[in-house]
N, C-alpha and C positions, 0 to 999 in steps of 0.2 A: 787548925793547928796542926794537928795528932798525923791528920792524914797524909798532911805534907813531908812533914818529919818521916811515914813511913814511906813515902815515894824516892824521896830523897836518899834514904839507906839501901834502897832496892837498886835504884840507880848505879849509887856509887859502887854498889857491887858487880853489876853488868860492866861498867865502864873498868873495873878493875880485871874482870875477864877478858874482855875485848884486847886490854893494852897486855897481858901476857900472850896471847896469841902471835903479837908482833915479835916475841923473842924464841932465840932458838932454848928448847929445854928440852927435857928427857921427862918432863911430865907427858903423860898422855892427856885423854879426853874424853868423856863421855856424852853423848847425849838423848835424851829419852822421852820418850812420850807413854804415860799410863793412864789408859781410858775404862772406865766401869760404865756400863749403862745398861741398867736395869729394862727390864723385859715383861716382868709379871712381878706379884707379890713376894715372892721368894727366890728368884731366878735372874741371874747379871750374866754380860757379855763380858770378858775381860778381853782387853785388846792392847799390847805393847808393841812397841818399837824402838830400838837401839840403834846407835851408831858411833863405833868405838874407835879411836884412832891411835895409833905408837908415839904419837907427837903431838903437840897443842893443836895442830891442825892439818888437815889433808894426806894422811898419812894411815889409811884403813888398817885395821886391826882386826873387826868383827862387826858384822851387821847381821840384824836379826829383827825377825818379828814373832809372836809369841801370843796366842789367844787360848781361852779358858773359860767352861761353864760355870759357875758360881751358884752353890744354892745355899740361902740362909737357914741357919738354926737360931733362930729367935731370942729364945729364953735362955740359949748359952752366948749371945752377942758374937757370933760365931760365923762359918763359912768353912763349906768344902767345897772342894772344885778339880776337877779333871782338863787338861788343856793339852793342847801340841804347841812344840817351838821349830821354825827354820833357821839355821844357822851357816853363815857364810864368814868361813874363818882364815886371814891370810898369815901366812908365814914365813919367819926368813928362813929360807936355805942355805945363804951366805949374806955377806953386808949389803949385797947388792942387787939381791936374788929372793922372792917371793913366791910362796908356793900356797896356793887356794884350795879349799874343800869345804865340802858341806856337810852339815849333820841334822839328822832327826831328832826332837825328843819328846817325849811323851812323861809327862808329870803329874802326880797327885798331891792333893793339897790340902791344910787345916788350918783356919787362921784365926784366930781369936783375938778381942781387944778388951782394953780397960780403960779406964777413964779416973784419975784423982785430982780434982779440982781442974787447972790448968794442966795438967798432965797426959798425954796421952800414950798407951803404951799397944804395940801391935806384937804378937808372937805366931809365926807363921812355918810349919813344919810342911818340908816337901821332900818325897821322892822323885827322882826322874832317872827315866831308862834313857839311855845315850847310844843312838844310831851312828858311830863314826863310819868311814869307809872300809875302815879293815878289821872292825872290833865292836863288840857291844859294851857297855860298860852300864854303872847304876852307882848311885849315890846319893846320899842324904842331907839334904839343909836346915840349918836353922837360924831362923831371922828374928831381930830381938830391933824394933825400931822406936824410938821416942820422940816425941812432938811436945815443945812447952811453949806456948802462948805468950808472949811479951807484952803486948798492950790491950790485948782483950781477953775476958775469961775464958774465952773456947774462940775454936776454929770458924771463924764467917767472915763475910766480905771486910777487907781491912785490915784482916788480925797479919800480924809480925811474930812470926816465931822463929825459936832457934830449934834444928833437927838433928838426930844423932841415930846410929843404927849400926850392929854389928850381926854379921852372918857368917858361919861357919860351916862348911863342906865337909864332909867324911864318905870318902871310898865305900864300897861294898867291898873290893879287894885290895892287897896291899899295895903301893902305898896306903895307909888308912888315911892319914892327913891330905887332905888337897890343897884347900886352903882358907884364908880367914880374910876378912872384910871389914874394916873400921871406916867409919865414916862422920863428919859432923859438919854442919852447914847452918844456913840461913834462909827462910821461907818467907812467902808473901803471899795471902791468899786475895784476888783480884775481886773473886766474886764466891759466893757460898761454894760455887761448885768448879772453880777453876783455881789451881793454886801454879804458882812457880817457885823452885826452890835453886840453890847453888851452894856447892860446898867440895871438901876438898875429902877425897876416900884412898886409903893404905891397901893395897890389897896384899897381904902376907904368904908367901910360898915358904918351901920347909926350909929353904937355903937363900931366899931372896927378898925382896917388898919391890912393891911399884908404886907411887903414887899416880891419881888419875884425877882428875877435876872435873865434876859433874856439873852438867845444867838439867836441868828435869822438868817435867810439865804433867801436873796431876789433873784427871777429869774426869768428874762423876755427873753423868747425866740419867733422868728418867724419860725413857723414851715413849712412858705412857702419856704425858702429860705433857703440856707447851710447857717451854724453859723463858722466864722471864728475865732472868739474870742477864 
């Protein structure tokens, strides 16, 4: 019965997301895939892809792919990483016309994780070097994420959980404040290595804010052995 209840909740959230797509709204949406693939005892490859819309469907704002090499620091329950990302961005030149640009990024990051009972915390510190069409920029990002298990003591197959994060972006040059992202959502672990999540994120700028509905997939896989999930 608990599994049926979990399935019902996840289905209800997905149906809610689908109904919103049929309405005209200023709400944007982000579809994202995050994959972590273990290739050695302390070495993983991170793969990420995202498609972001101005509106809830079919109006491209940005698409990008990002990858990184991650090295575990087991005693500290942490990782260091070096990565690269390619970004394709659309901007409105006028109400009816868009312009498109490419961006290349190199980034370095440090991630540390903590657990307190049913609560999982993630801290990520990231430095980005951004190669834009006509300029170079650098910025620092701090991400604090929280997952709270609802029906099981840990995240495993069948776990329903609440998720929240805040991410602050700081530029190396003025204006110092770039943006802040605040998110809350709900997730479901289909297997010990595959999770789905959906929720609302507010992106706060200096003079404006914009809501984004997120649909996320997380996949962790050990390529050294056969996965049986």
